[in-house]
C-alpha positions in Angstrom: 29.1 15.8 27.1 29.0 12.2 26.0 24.9 12.6 25.3 25.8 15.1 22.8 28.8 12.9 21.2 26.1 10.3 21.1 23.2 12.4 19.6 26.1 13.7 17.2 26.8 10.2 15.9 23.4 9.5 15.6 22.3 12.3 13.6 25.5 11.4 11.3 24.4 7.8 10.9 20.9 9.0 10.4 22.0 11.4 7.9 24.4 8.7 6.2 21.7 6.3 5.9 19.4 8.7 4.3 21.8 9.9 1.4 23.0 6.3 0.5 19.1 5.7 0.6 18.4 8.7 -1.5 21.3 7.8 -4.0 20.7 4.5 -4.1 17.3 4.9 -5.6 18.5 7.6 -8.1 21.3 5.5 -9.4 18.8 3.2 -10.8 16.6 5.6 -12.0 19.3 7.7 -13.8 20.7 4.4 -15.0 17.6 3.7 -16.7 17.0 7.2 -18.0 20.3 7.0 -19.8 19.1 3.3 -21.2 16.0 4.2 -22.4 17.5 7.4 -23.8 19.8 5.5 -25.8 17.5 3.0 -26.8 15.0 5.9 -28.3 18.0 7.6 -30.2 19.2 4.1 -31.4 15.6 3.7 -32.7 15.5 7.2 -34.4 19.0 6.6 -36.2 18.0 3.2 -37.6 14.6 4.9 -38.6 16.3 8.1 -40.3 18.9 5.6 -42.2 16.3 3.5 -43.6 14.2 6.6 -44.8 17.6 7.7 -46.1 18.4 4.5 -47.9 14.8 4.4 -49.3 15.3 7.8 -50.8 18.6 7.1 -52.3 17.4 3.7 -53.7 14.2 5.3 -54.6 12.4 2.3 -53.3 8.6 2.3 -53.0 8.3 1.0 -49.3 6.1 3.1 -46.8 6.1 2.4 -43.3 3.9 -0.6 -42.3 2.3 1.6 -39.7 0.4 3.5 -41.9 -0.2 1.1 -44.6 -2.1 -0.9 -41.9 -4.5 1.5 -41.3 -5.4 1.4 -44.7 -6.0 -2.6 -45.1 -3.0 -3.4 -46.5 -1.6 -5.6 -43.9 -4.7 -7.5 -43.1 -4.2 -11.6 -43.8 -7.3 -11.3 -46.1 -7.9 -8.1 -47.6 -11.5 -6.5 -48.1 -11.7 -7.5 -51.9 -15.0 -6.8 -54.2 -17.1 -9.1 -54.5 -16.5 -10.9 -51.8 -16.9 -8.2 -48.8 -18.8 -5.1 -49.5 -21.4 -3.0 -48.3 -24.7 -4.9 -48.6 -27.1 -2.4 -47.6 -26.8 0.1 -50.3 -26.4 0.2 -53.9 -22.6 0.2 -55.3 -20.7 2.0 -56.2 -20.9 4.4 -52.5 -20.1 8.1 -53.8 -17.3 9.3 -52.0 -15.7 13.1 -51.7 -13.9 14.9 -49.0 -14.2 18.7 -47.8 -11.5 21.5 -46.7 -12.4 24.2 -44.7 -14.4 26.4 -46.6 -16.1 23.6 -48.4 -19.5 22.8 -46.6 -21.3 24.7 -49.2 -20.0 22.2 -52.0 -20.9 19.0 -49.5 -24.5 20.2 -49.1 -24.6 20.7 -53.0 -23.5 17.4 -53.7 -25.6 15.5 -51.3 -28.7 17.2 -52.8 -27.3 16.3 -56.2 -26.6 12.8 -55.4 -30.0 12.3 -53.6 -31.8 13.2 -56.7 -29.9 11.3 -59.5 -28.8 8.2 -57.0 -31.4 8.1 -54.2 -30.3 4.3 -53.3 -26.6 5.0 -53.3 -24.6 6.2 -49.9 -22.7 9.3 -50.0 -19.3 9.0 -47.8 -18.0 12.6 -47.1 -14.6 12.6 -45.8 -14.3 15.9 -43.4 -10.8 17.4 -43.3 -10.9 20.5 -41.3 -14.7 22.0 -41.4 -15.3 24.7 -38.8 -18.2 23.6 -36.2 -20.6 26.0 -38.2 -19.8 24.3 -41.4 -19.8 20.7 -40.1 -23.3 21.8 -38.6 -24.3 23.0 -41.8 -23.0 19.5 -43.3 -24.8 17.5 -40.9 -28.2 19.1 -41.1 -28.4 17.7 -44.5 -26.1 14.2 -44.2 -28.8 13.2 -41.7 -30.0 9.8 -42.9 -28.5 6.5 -43.4 -27.2 7.0 -46.9 -25.1 9.9 -45.9 -22.2 9.5 -43.5 -19.7 12.0 -42.4 -16.2 10.4 -41.3 -13.9 12.9 -39.8 -10.6 11.3 -41.3 -7.4 12.0 -38.9 -4.3 13.1 -41.2 -2.6 13.4 -37.9 -1.6 9.9 -37.9 0.1 10.1 -41.4 3.2 12.1 -42.2 3.0 15.9 -41.9 3.0 16.4 -45.6 0.5 14.6 -46.3 -1.9 17.0 -45.0 -0.7 19.9 -47.9 -3.8 20.5 -49.7 -1.3 21.5 -52.6 0.0 17.9 -53.0 -3.5 16.2 -52.3 -1.0 13.2 -50.8 -4.1 12.6 -49.0 -6.6 11.8 -51.7 -5.4 8.1 -52.6 -5.4 7.6 -48.8 -9.2 8.8 -48.3 -9.9 6.6 -51.6 -8.4 3.4 -50.1 -10.0 3.9 -47.0 -13.4 4.0 -48.8 -12.4 1.2 -50.8 -11.5 -0.9 -47.6 -14.8 -0.3 -46.4 -17.4 -0.1 -49.0 -15.7 -2.4 -51.8 -17.0 -0.1 -54.7 -17.0 3.8 -55.1 -17.4 6.6 -57.5 -15.1 9.1 -56.0 -15.9 13.0 -57.2 -14.3 16.1 -56.2 -16.5 18.3 -54.2 -17.2 20.7 -57.3 -18.4 17.6 -59.8 -21.9 16.9 -59.8 -24.1 14.1 -61.7 -26.1 15.2 -64.7 -27.7 11.7 -65.3 -28.9 8.5 -63.2 -27.9 6.2 -65.8 -24.3 5.1 -64.9 -24.7 1.5 -65.6 -22.6 1.6 -68.5 -19.9 2.8 -66.5 -20.2 0.1 -64.0 -20.2 -2.5 -66.9 -16.9 -1.2 -68.4 -15.6 -1.3 -64.6 -16.6 -4.9 -63.5 -17.9 -6.7 -66.7 -14.9 -9.3 -68.5 -12.4 -7.6 -69.4 -13.2 -4.9 -66.6 -10.1 -3.6 -64.9 -12.1 -2.4 -61.9 -11.4 1.2 -62.7 -12.9 4.0 -65.1 -11.1 7.3 -65.8 -11.3 10.2 -68.2 -8.6 11.2 -70.0 -6.9 15.0 -70.7 -5.2 16.3 -73.5 -1.7 15.8 -71.9 0.6 13.4 -71.6 1.5 11.8 -68.7 5.4 12.9 -68.9 4.0 16.7 -69.7 2.6 16.9 -66.1 5.2 14.5 -64.6 8.2 15.2 -63.0 11.0 13.0 -64.5 12.5 11.5 -60.9 9.1 10.3 -60.1 9.4 7.5 -62.7 12.6 6.0 -60.8 10.1 5.1 -57.8 8.5 2.9 -60.0 11.5 1.5 -61.7 10.6 2.8 -64.9 11.6 5.3 -67.4 9.7 8.3 -68.8 10.0 7.4 -72.6 7.2 4.7 -72.3 4.7 7.4 -70.7 5.5 9.9 -74.0 2.2 8.9 -76.0 -0.3 7.8 -72.7 -3.0 10.3 -71.9 -2.9 11.5 -68.4 -6.3 10.7 -66.9 -8.2 13.1 -64.4 -9.0 12.2 -60.8 -11.6 14.5 -60.1 -14.0 11.5 -61.3 -12.7 7.8 -60.7 -14.8 4.7 -60.6 -13.2 2.0 -58.8 -14.2 -1.8 -57.8 -11.3 -2.8 -55.0 -10.9 -6.1 -57.0 -7.6 -8.1 -56.4 -5.8 -6.5 -59.2 -6.9 -2.8 -57.9 -5.7 -3.4 -54.2 -2.4 -4.8 -54.9 -1.0 -3.5 -58.4 -3.1 0.0 -58.3 -4.1 1.1 -55.0 -0.8 -0.4 -53.1 1.7 1.4 -55.0 -0.3 4.9 -55.3 -0.6 4.9 -51.4 2.8 4.3 -51.3 4.3 6.6 -53.2 1.7 9.1 -51.7 3.0 8.3 -48.0 6.9 8.8 -49.3 7.8 13.0 -49.6 10.4 12.0 -52.3 8.3 10.0 -54.6 5.3 12.2 -54.2 7.0 15.7 -54.5 10.5 15.1 -56.4 13.3 17.7 -55.3 12.6 20.7 -57.9 8.7 20.0 -58.8 6.3 22.6 -58.8 2.6 23.0 -59.7 3.1 26.2 -61.4 4.7 27.7 -64.7 3.5 25.4 -66.9 4.8 25.9 -70.5 2.8 23.7 -72.9 4.4 25.4 -76.1 7.3 22.8 -75.9 8.0 20.6 -78.9 7.4 17.6 -79.1 4.3 18.2 -76.3 5.2 15.1 -74.4 8.0 17.2 -73.1 7.9 17.8 -69.2 6.2 21.5 -69.2 7.6 22.1 -65.9 4.8 21.3 -63.8 4.0 18.2 -61.6 0.9 16.8 -60.8 2.1 15.2 -57.6 -0.7 12.6 -56.5 -2.3 12.6 -60.3 1.0 12.1 -61.9 1.7 9.0 -59.6 -1.8 7.6 -60.1 -1.4 7.6 -64.0 2.3 5.6 -63.7 0.6 2.9 -62.0 -2.2 2.8 -64.4 0.4 2.6 -67.4 2.3 -0.1 -65.5 -0.4 -1.8 -64.3 -2.7 -2.2 -67.7 0.3 -2.2 -69.7 -0.1 1.4 -71.6 -3.3 0.4 -73.0 -5.3 3.5 -71.8 -8.6 1.9 -73.6 -9.1 -0.4 -70.6 -9.5 2.1 -68.3 -10.8 5.3 -69.8 -14.1 6.5 -71.2 -14.4 8.8 -73.8 -17.4 11.0 -72.8 -17.8 12.7 -69.5 -20.1 15.3 -70.3 -22.6 13.0 -70.7 -22.1 12.5 -66.7 -20.7 15.1 -65.1 -20.5 19.0 -64.8 -18.5 21.1 -62.5 -19.8 23.8 -60.2 -17.9 26.6 -59.0 -18.3 27.3 -54.9 -20.3 30.5 -55.9 -22.8 28.6 -57.5 -22.9 26.3 -54.5 -22.9 28.6 -51.8 -25.8 30.3 -53.9 -28.1 27.3 -53.5 -27.4 26.6 -50.1 -28.2 30.1 -49.4 -31.5 30.0 -51.3 -32.1 27.0 -49.0 -31.5 28.5 -45.9 -33.9 31.5 -46.9 -36.7 29.3 -47.4 -36.1 27.9 -44.4 -35.1 24.2 -45.5 -31.8 24.2 -43.8 -31.7 25.4 -40.0 -28.5 27.3 -39.6 -28.7 27.8 -35.9 -25.3 27.1 -34.2 -21.9 28.9 -33.1 -19.1 29.1 -35.3 -15.5 28.1 -34.2 
């Protein structure tokens, strides 16, 4: 009986000890979880308040984490002419490809190889399938052609919306940070000449601004939502008679002015949702029959609008400093059908090996 009593007491002591050890280990764990959760909630709340303040006050302040990925937080930025690619002729030709645009990429590579054989082509891949990427790489297979897989997941989710083209200024900035001077072309643009020296001279010779663009027939205000001007601390009436420029073709040199006064605010706007797409902004339903013609047409041009605002402010509304009048002498636009036909003929002639597996 006494043995049973001792045994029962021993079991109780062991059980109590185990319970104390068990709860003793859990308590710090629970406390640490609560502390960590509280810390995360505090940080999230602070971030939310900061973002809300940016929107309410229309401040052009993007997250420094994103800016650092694009070369804006370096102590010594990579500026032209001090830091440039030296193993290629400048400017480097830059474009991007979305899913289904590989044929445009192949056609553009061949076009640049024909007219500017000593210039490098940078192609930013924004979602090509396995077959398309393979087709592209078969033609982009030398030191003058580079495919860059650009990860849009590193930026806010709205940046990947191809309607907004908020990723375009990020790509242009990334390319400038790498090479120092670029000729950005939309993938449907083609050169029609190798004589681009006049364009280069306009960009870099005194009083060169470091950028060359081509104007459209529309005023900046006709295709820019009025609320976007608030982020640049400007009123829209200053832009009534400033022609909007196209961004399908841009010649850009990464000078001090271009880096800090042009690219930085353009990229910042692209990284702030309320800046790049103000409430009520849309790209359809344009009404150009309004009088006067500089009135807002009801269509917003997102990254193009932001670029034009920054251009106007940087160069004090003197569009002659950064526009070139004749685009037909340098470029033409081709359809995806025409590019596909070109690539199909290459495949039929055995110029391109298409054997691979699609995803």
